[in-house]
Wavefront OBJ file of the C-alpha trace (Angstrom):
o trace
v 114.143 118.674 88.918
v 116.874 116.114 88.965
v 119.027 118.469 91.018
v 119.363 120.951 88.118
v 118.540 124.488 89.318
v 116.226 125.341 86.416
v 114.315 127.921 88.470
v 117.552 129.829 89.096
v 118.473 129.624 85.396
v 115.050 130.976 84.387
v 115.312 133.763 86.939
v 118.762 134.745 85.637
v 117.457 134.711 82.054
v 114.500 136.857 83.124
v 116.937 139.387 84.592
v 119.582 139.221 81.880
v 117.328 139.638 78.837
v 115.840 143.022 79.884
v 119.300 144.290 80.811
v 120.771 143.158 77.479
v 117.771 144.620 75.627
v 118.242 147.925 77.428
v 121.959 148.043 76.706
v 121.433 147.045 73.075
v 118.632 149.540 72.550
v 120.017 152.524 74.380
v 123.787 152.028 74.660
v 124.979 150.110 71.617
v 122.510 150.346 68.719
v 120.320 153.168 69.981
v 123.070 155.301 71.431
v 123.154 157.401 68.232
v 119.801 157.331 66.489
v 117.925 159.635 64.140
v 114.229 158.933 63.839
v 111.490 160.147 61.550
v 107.741 159.899 61.820
v 105.086 160.684 59.199
v 102.550 162.654 61.177
v 100.293 163.499 58.252
v 99.878 162.221 54.692
v 96.522 163.550 53.488
v 95.041 163.923 49.970
v 93.857 167.404 49.011
v 90.327 166.834 47.655
v 88.133 168.916 45.348
v 86.356 170.259 48.395
v 89.211 172.716 48.874
v 88.718 174.121 45.371
v 84.994 174.481 45.922
v 85.507 176.371 49.163
v 88.576 178.333 48.026
v 88.225 178.814 44.247
v 91.511 179.068 42.414
v 93.646 177.988 45.363
v 95.122 174.894 43.712
v 96.656 176.686 40.690
v 98.177 179.245 43.024
v 100.155 176.547 44.810
v 102.564 176.388 41.887
v 103.827 179.465 40.002
v 103.184 179.712 36.299
v 106.020 178.551 34.029
v 106.548 180.706 30.936
v 103.158 182.178 31.482
v 101.447 178.830 31.803
v 100.140 177.567 35.105
v 99.968 173.799 34.799
v 96.840 172.161 36.144
v 97.258 170.577 39.540
v 95.422 167.469 40.637
v 95.890 164.475 42.952
v 97.578 166.675 45.495
v 98.566 165.562 48.977
v 99.969 167.242 52.061
v 102.655 165.483 54.108
v 104.106 166.416 57.492
v 107.231 164.549 58.608
v 108.889 164.928 62.012
v 112.662 164.366 62.100
v 114.215 163.968 65.549
v 117.210 162.825 67.547
v 115.700 159.773 69.208
v 118.984 158.407 70.540
v 120.968 158.870 73.733
v 123.756 161.116 72.392
v 123.920 164.313 70.275
v 124.230 164.113 66.477
v 126.807 166.421 64.921
v 127.323 167.407 61.277
v 130.199 164.964 60.844
v 128.032 162.043 62.026
v 126.091 161.920 58.745
v 127.266 159.334 56.224
v 127.497 161.605 53.195
v 130.307 163.080 51.143
v 132.229 165.477 53.337
v 132.330 168.115 50.635
v 128.543 168.375 50.381
v 125.994 169.955 52.637
v 123.308 167.313 52.225
v 123.005 164.586 54.864
v 119.528 163.057 54.315
v 116.938 162.512 51.597
v 113.179 162.506 52.171
v 111.724 160.469 49.286
v 108.130 160.283 47.990
v 107.524 157.457 45.510
v 105.057 158.194 42.637
v 104.853 161.830 43.708
v 106.678 165.030 42.923
v 107.291 167.883 45.362
v 105.640 171.138 44.349
v 106.222 172.999 47.590
v 107.809 172.538 51.024
v 108.573 174.386 54.254
v 110.442 173.764 57.491
v 108.279 174.153 60.591
v 108.116 173.525 64.333
v 111.772 173.762 65.287
v 112.351 172.436 68.806
v 115.207 174.936 69.168
v 115.312 178.256 67.347
v 119.013 177.700 66.821
v 118.192 174.954 64.314
v 117.049 177.625 61.855
v 120.685 178.422 61.031
v 121.181 174.859 59.776
v 117.953 174.802 57.733
v 118.174 178.163 55.987
v 118.228 178.940 52.279
v 121.961 178.341 52.000
v 121.991 175.128 54.031
v 121.648 172.835 51.028
v 117.960 172.054 51.562
v 116.398 171.584 48.136
v 113.647 169.912 46.141
v 114.386 167.594 43.250
v 112.852 164.767 41.283
v 114.089 161.436 39.991
v 112.027 161.430 36.791
v 113.026 157.902 35.816
v 111.940 156.475 39.146
v 109.028 158.885 39.569
v 110.306 159.760 43.038
v 110.108 163.221 44.459
v 112.795 164.105 46.999
v 113.683 166.750 49.512
v 117.387 166.929 50.292
v 118.005 167.799 53.921
v 121.215 169.302 55.312
v 123.482 167.931 58.019
v 121.528 169.383 60.916
v 123.215 169.031 64.333
v 120.656 167.779 66.820
v 120.981 167.512 70.566
v 119.205 164.700 72.326
v 115.440 165.191 71.893
v 115.771 167.967 69.249
v 113.471 167.823 66.238
v 112.190 169.729 63.216
v 109.360 169.117 60.774
v 109.052 169.204 56.996
v 105.722 170.198 55.489
v 105.443 169.253 51.793
v 102.781 169.608 49.102
v 102.974 166.756 46.577
v 101.376 165.857 43.273
v 100.930 162.346 41.919
v 103.465 161.573 39.200
v 102.165 158.142 38.187
v 99.828 155.326 39.170
v 96.573 155.290 41.075
v 95.419 154.317 44.548
v 97.234 154.944 47.798
v 100.707 156.391 47.795
v 103.724 154.525 49.218
v 104.760 155.984 52.566
v 107.508 158.605 52.589
v 110.982 157.262 53.418
v 113.937 159.078 54.976
v 117.196 157.704 53.565
v 120.789 158.296 54.538
v 123.037 157.043 57.300
v 124.760 157.825 60.581
v 128.265 156.816 61.523
v 128.018 154.430 64.435
v 124.246 154.822 64.556
v 121.058 154.283 62.611
v 118.062 155.982 61.019
v 114.713 154.471 61.969
v 111.044 155.202 61.518
v 109.669 155.928 64.975
v 106.171 155.407 66.300
v 103.855 157.691 68.184
v 104.734 157.789 71.886
v 101.055 157.444 72.852
v 101.114 153.708 72.165
v 103.260 150.803 73.367
v 106.392 150.145 71.350
v 106.949 146.813 69.663
v 110.107 146.373 71.723
v 108.109 146.737 74.944
v 105.423 144.373 73.685
v 108.037 141.770 72.755
v 109.895 142.209 76.056
v 106.670 141.929 78.054
v 105.668 138.801 76.146
v 109.089 137.281 76.833
v 108.847 137.989 80.557
v 105.333 136.506 80.657
v 106.644 133.345 78.998
v 109.493 133.129 81.537
v 107.056 133.542 84.447
v 104.688 130.895 83.024
v 107.573 128.450 82.602
v 108.720 129.142 86.172
v 105.201 128.481 87.467
v 105.005 125.229 85.496
v 108.406 124.133 86.789
v 107.394 124.992 90.353
v 104.098 123.112 89.993
v 105.684 120.010 88.488
v 108.860 119.930 90.526
v 108.852 118.149 93.880
v 109.112 120.332 96.942
v 112.703 120.944 97.984
v 113.955 118.795 100.811
v 113.758 120.741 104.112
v 117.039 121.438 105.847
v 116.083 119.329 108.879
v 115.441 116.195 106.833
v 117.728 113.195 106.803
v 118.048 110.323 104.362
v 118.713 106.657 105.012
v 116.971 103.661 106.611
v 115.486 103.525 110.102
v 113.998 100.529 111.904
v 111.409 101.192 114.624
v 110.375 98.368 116.974
v 108.596 97.946 120.303
v 105.110 98.815 121.518
v 102.261 97.394 119.436
v 99.896 99.855 121.140
v 101.772 102.790 119.573
v 102.329 101.105 116.195
v 99.597 103.006 114.257
v 100.928 106.340 115.525
v 104.510 105.630 114.476
v 103.463 104.251 111.090
v 101.391 107.347 110.334
v 104.154 109.673 111.550
v 106.735 107.847 109.411
v 104.460 108.175 106.379
v 104.156 111.921 106.966
v 107.914 112.223 107.447
v 108.486 110.311 104.199
v 106.296 112.764 102.271
v 108.313 115.644 103.650
v 111.733 113.994 103.489
v 111.734 111.779 100.417
v 115.119 110.189 101.082
v 113.943 108.357 104.230
v 113.005 104.662 104.378
v 111.358 102.957 107.374
v 110.952 99.351 108.491
v 108.968 98.215 111.538
v 108.858 95.399 114.074
v 106.143 96.020 116.679
v 106.163 92.851 118.796
v 105.815 94.477 122.211
v 107.816 96.769 124.455
v 110.032 94.147 126.107
v 111.022 92.510 122.837
v 111.786 95.929 121.377
v 113.992 96.898 124.310
v 115.787 93.544 124.174
v 116.471 93.917 120.476
v 117.786 97.446 120.908
v 120.051 96.393 123.802
v 121.473 93.511 121.774
v 121.707 95.067 118.304
v 121.809 98.821 118.896
v 125.571 99.077 119.290
v 126.098 97.724 115.786
v 122.935 99.281 114.328
v 122.630 102.999 115.108
v 119.556 103.189 112.838
v 117.344 101.385 115.371
v 114.738 102.895 117.715
v 112.402 101.275 120.245
v 109.026 102.639 121.324
v 107.957 101.797 124.883
v 104.677 102.218 126.795
v 106.299 103.590 129.919
v 109.844 103.716 131.331
v 112.299 100.929 130.640
v 112.802 100.036 134.313
v 116.077 99.302 136.047
v 117.613 97.314 133.202
v 118.903 98.445 129.811
v 121.488 100.850 131.199
v 122.867 101.698 127.749
v 119.486 102.864 126.395
v 118.573 106.552 126.415
v 114.926 107.614 126.704
v 113.152 110.498 124.981
v 109.547 111.182 126.116
v 107.087 111.559 123.264
v 103.525 111.889 124.511
v 100.957 111.269 127.201
v 99.034 108.276 125.871
v 95.460 107.228 126.674
v 94.385 103.621 127.457
v 91.007 102.053 128.108
v 89.359 98.938 129.454
v 87.491 96.944 126.790
v 84.873 94.209 127.237
v 82.870 91.763 125.155
v 79.714 93.421 123.883
v 77.392 91.084 125.869
v 78.712 91.693 129.400
v 76.176 94.472 130.015
v 78.576 96.844 131.819
v 79.546 100.370 130.750
v 81.447 101.572 133.835
v 83.787 100.083 136.415
v 85.449 101.654 139.402
v 89.175 101.253 139.960
v 88.377 98.969 142.900
v 86.149 96.754 140.739
v 88.860 96.434 138.075
v 91.330 95.426 140.778
v 88.883 92.809 142.137
v 88.329 91.430 138.648
v 92.029 90.972 137.940
v 92.686 89.568 141.423
v 90.001 86.960 140.791
v 87.689 88.213 143.525
v 84.894 88.937 141.015
v 84.226 86.020 138.663
v 80.780 86.778 137.224
v 79.565 89.966 135.579
v 76.298 89.900 137.559
v 78.350 90.856 140.609
v 78.993 94.307 139.057
v 75.515 94.755 137.585
v 76.131 92.980 134.300
v 74.938 89.817 132.565
v 75.123 86.355 134.110
v 78.403 85.545 132.397
v 81.647 84.243 133.858
v 84.505 86.751 133.690
v 87.367 85.912 131.306
v 90.511 87.973 131.965
v 92.514 88.693 128.822
v 96.052 89.803 129.568
v 99.098 90.910 127.611
v 102.144 88.716 128.180
v 104.652 89.786 130.875
v 106.967 92.543 129.587
v 104.182 94.322 127.701
v 104.316 98.080 128.175
v 100.526 98.345 128.137
v 100.290 95.633 130.835
v 102.873 97.478 132.929
v 100.843 100.691 132.560
v 97.663 98.943 133.738
v 99.469 97.512 136.783
v 101.018 100.876 137.625
v 98.047 103.200 137.031
v 94.988 101.048 137.816
v 95.776 97.762 139.565
v 98.202 99.205 142.080
v 100.603 96.297 141.606
v 101.406 93.278 139.436
v 98.926 90.659 138.292
v 98.748 87.379 140.237
v 100.968 84.689 138.733
v 98.939 82.414 136.495
v 99.977 79.714 134.021
v 99.950 80.840 130.406
v 96.791 79.917 128.504
v 96.176 80.684 124.833
v 93.158 82.868 124.119
v 92.540 80.855 120.954
v 92.207 77.769 123.163
v 89.688 79.557 125.416
v 87.609 80.582 122.426
v 87.659 77.092 120.965
v 86.468 75.382 124.177
v 89.090 75.171 126.916
v 88.067 73.736 130.292
v 85.579 75.911 132.157
v 88.046 76.430 134.987
v 90.404 78.427 132.723
v 88.972 81.955 132.951
v 92.029 83.837 131.775
v 94.371 83.883 128.779
v 97.339 85.811 127.393
v 97.993 87.605 124.075
v 101.147 89.084 122.661
v 100.148 92.335 120.893
v 97.351 94.920 120.881
v 95.505 93.585 117.832
v 95.368 90.122 119.395
v 93.924 91.678 122.576
v 91.160 93.456 120.670
v 90.274 90.299 118.747
v 90.262 88.016 121.796
v 88.012 90.319 123.832
v 85.651 90.699 120.890
v 85.482 86.915 120.294
v 85.243 85.487 123.839
v 81.962 85.976 125.742
v 82.526 87.529 129.162
v 86.020 88.762 128.250
v 87.653 91.920 129.610
v 90.984 93.398 128.535
v 92.706 96.695 127.848
v 94.033 98.625 124.853
v 95.320 101.929 123.600
v 92.137 104.026 123.458
v 92.054 105.462 119.922
v 92.934 102.085 118.370
v 90.224 100.375 120.443
v 87.685 102.862 119.098
v 88.846 102.308 115.524
v 88.572 98.551 116.015
v 84.965 98.906 117.212
v 85.690 97.556 120.705
v 83.316 98.205 123.594
v 85.110 100.634 125.902
v 84.325 101.417 129.546
v 84.391 104.524 131.676
v 86.437 104.306 134.887
v 85.001 105.850 138.028
v 82.364 107.374 135.744
v 85.004 109.301 133.721
v 85.053 108.848 129.946
v 88.489 108.218 128.424
v 89.753 111.550 127.106
v 92.936 113.503 126.657
v 91.863 116.395 128.884
v 90.733 113.987 131.611
v 94.106 112.249 131.500
v 95.976 115.560 131.611
v 94.066 116.724 134.718
v 94.381 113.234 136.265
v 90.637 112.643 136.633
v 91.000 109.675 134.306
v 93.519 107.202 135.753
v 94.448 104.922 132.852
v 97.198 106.834 131.044
v 100.870 106.342 130.354
v 103.859 107.977 128.719
v 105.272 106.801 125.417
v 109.053 106.861 125.144
v 111.487 106.435 122.285
v 114.748 104.675 123.168
v 118.056 104.679 121.340
v 121.336 102.925 122.035
v 123.359 105.853 123.371
v 123.306 109.284 121.774
v 122.163 109.608 118.175
v 124.291 111.406 115.589
v 122.895 114.866 114.952
v 122.574 114.265 111.209
v 121.081 110.774 111.535
v 117.615 109.790 110.385
v 116.786 108.653 113.931
v 117.558 112.080 115.407
v 115.656 113.853 112.620
v 112.608 111.599 113.027
v 112.486 112.154 116.787
v 112.759 115.909 116.224
v 109.870 115.600 113.762
v 107.780 113.769 116.392
v 108.448 116.171 119.255
v 108.773 119.567 117.570
v 107.369 119.489 114.022
v 104.390 118.053 112.134
v 104.722 114.755 113.972
v 103.032 116.396 116.953
v 99.862 116.694 114.871
v 99.969 112.938 114.245
v 100.296 112.319 117.981
v 97.245 114.467 118.662
v 95.224 112.835 115.879
v 95.624 109.524 117.704
v 94.421 110.973 120.997
v 97.826 111.611 122.571
v 99.134 114.791 124.149
v 102.709 115.724 123.121
v 104.945 115.950 126.178
v 106.231 119.348 125.078
v 102.709 120.786 125.290
v 101.761 119.524 128.751
v 101.185 122.187 131.431
v 103.306 120.050 133.732
v 106.094 118.562 131.668
v 107.313 116.618 134.684
v 104.416 114.243 133.936
v 106.589 112.733 131.206
v 109.559 111.962 133.434
v 110.111 108.230 134.056
v 109.646 108.803 137.780
v 106.177 110.357 137.433
l 1 2 3 4 5 6 7 8 9 10 11 12 13 14 15 16 17 18 19 20 21 22 23 24 25 26 27 28 29 30 31 32 33 34 35 36 37 38 39 40 41 42 43 44 45 46 47 48 49 50 51 52 53 54 55 56 57 58 59 60 61 62 63 64 65 66 67 68 69 70 71 72 73 74 75 76 77 78 79 80 81 82 83 84 85 86 87 88 89 90 91 92 93 94 95 96 97 98 99 100 101 102 103 104 105 106 107 108 109 110 111 112 113 114 115 116 117 118 119 120 121 122 123 124 125 126 127 128 129 130 131 132 133 134 135 136 137 138 139 140 141 142 143 144 145 146 147 148 149 150 151 152 153 154 155 156 157 158 159 160 161 162 163 164 165 166 167 168 169 170 171 172 173 174 175 176 177 178 179 180 181 182 183 184 185 186 187 188 189 190 191 192 193 194 195 196 197 198 199 200 201 202 203 204 205 206 207 208 209 210 211 212 213 214 215 216 217 218 219 220 221 222 223 224 225 226 227 228 229 230 231 232 233 234 235 236 237 238 239 240 241 242 243 244 245 246 247 248 249 250 251 252 253 254 255 256 257 258 259 260 261 262 263 264 265 266 267 268 269 270 271 272 273 274 275 276 277 278 279 280 281 282 283 284 285 286 287 288 289 290 291 292 293 294 295 296 297 298 299 300 301 302 303 304 305 306 307 308 309 310 311 312 313 314 315 316 317 318 319 320 321 322 323 324 325 326 327 328 329 330 331 332 333 334 335 336 337 338 339 340 341 342 343 344 345 346 347 348 349 350 351 352 353 354 355 356 357 358 359 360 361 362 363 364 365 366 367 368 369 370 371 372 373 374 375 376 377 378 379 380 381 382 383 384 385 386 387 388 389 390 391 392 393 394 395 396 397 398 399 400 401 402 403 404 405 406 407 408 409 410 411 412 413 414 415 416 417 418 419 420 421 422 423 424 425 426 427 428 429 430 431 432 433 434 435 436 437 438 439 440 441 442 443 444 445 446 447 448 449 450 451 452 453 454 455 456 457 458 459 460 461 462 463 464 465 466 467 468 469 470 471 472 473 474 475 476 477 478 479 480 481 482 483 484 485 486 487 488 489 490 491 492 493 494 495 496 497 498 499 500 501 502 503 504 505 506 507 508
């Protein structure tokens, strides 16, 4: 988006955050960590007394012969563990060096009436939790907080011990505040840990962050334009020449522009000869100029280089009222030589034949002469097809047009008219097309030579094109990339896919 590599930035963030979180959690902050977890905090109900009569008074020895009544009792089990990445030694506890105590397990609104150490992960821990270790029970009467002082127990990674305590309410009603382990570690921390059966809040937060990063990346990818392919080129390119191939080139340029957004095209399809003339005159000073030709350029234009594009299909077209659907090659030759002048002579309507021709220099006209007529048309004075349509003398049974669209219009407007056109464009225009020698115009028929009216489309440049130019890239697109699909859509066969590629040589 705007050239800024936001996808790369998001990807780097997505990688960096988990790494930083890991280092922070397990190397810096969590490297030395003592955790505690309250595994049980359960009231002792009257049901115990009913099942075991006299058990509650026995929990606390009599004082001066009096055994105080016990009520609102609770049992608490707290697990204390080394949850960090490194061992904890006695000197790691933040407590006065002279004392033995390192931690305090506090119970708000309760007093401790009994306690025991249980479930040592290592029997060696018993030496640090014995009677002379400093472990003791006390009470902060002003704050109504019972406490168990715990010694500086050295713990290897993963070591733990548990404190089982019997407590009695000292004030208040309702639920008790949770037990709290207080104290400190040098260069570390004391935290309340969670059961390992669930998912930690850190993992939930990290997962949520990664999901957000992925969603943002997807949104950026969906909204951002596709990256420009490496074989694209930017700039302006002018394409001129054959009007028969104009729709193909326009569609191919549109497809290229979608793929390569920096390209701009202009067009000037006024016929093959005019296109070749313009390229010969202007190409030296304008390298961004290409000409499309229906067939080889001939003996002239020595400075122009040809590049074959596709085998192109042409067809004969007639006015809808002539009553003919097929002509032989010989009949077409007789028509254009003037030997057949009425459609009844070839099985059609009683209509005089009107020959519609492209002007001399037209590539499509040259293809007709080469493939069907066996030679050039007879010389005739130029007559406008508009004049024929609007009532020219009856002796004028021929006229000339400049481009393909004019040909299609003239044949469709003038009764008795016959002409020729690029096949797919004739079909799109709704023209009446003919079979030749009983063969329907088709790509396969042209490839196997059973259909005679075909030609080769060429692209011409003035000398060699620069490898990084838009002209070179566009021609590569036409002959080797998606442009080939456009050629096929218009009924052409790409030269590179012909069984006999020699068919596309100018001498073929």
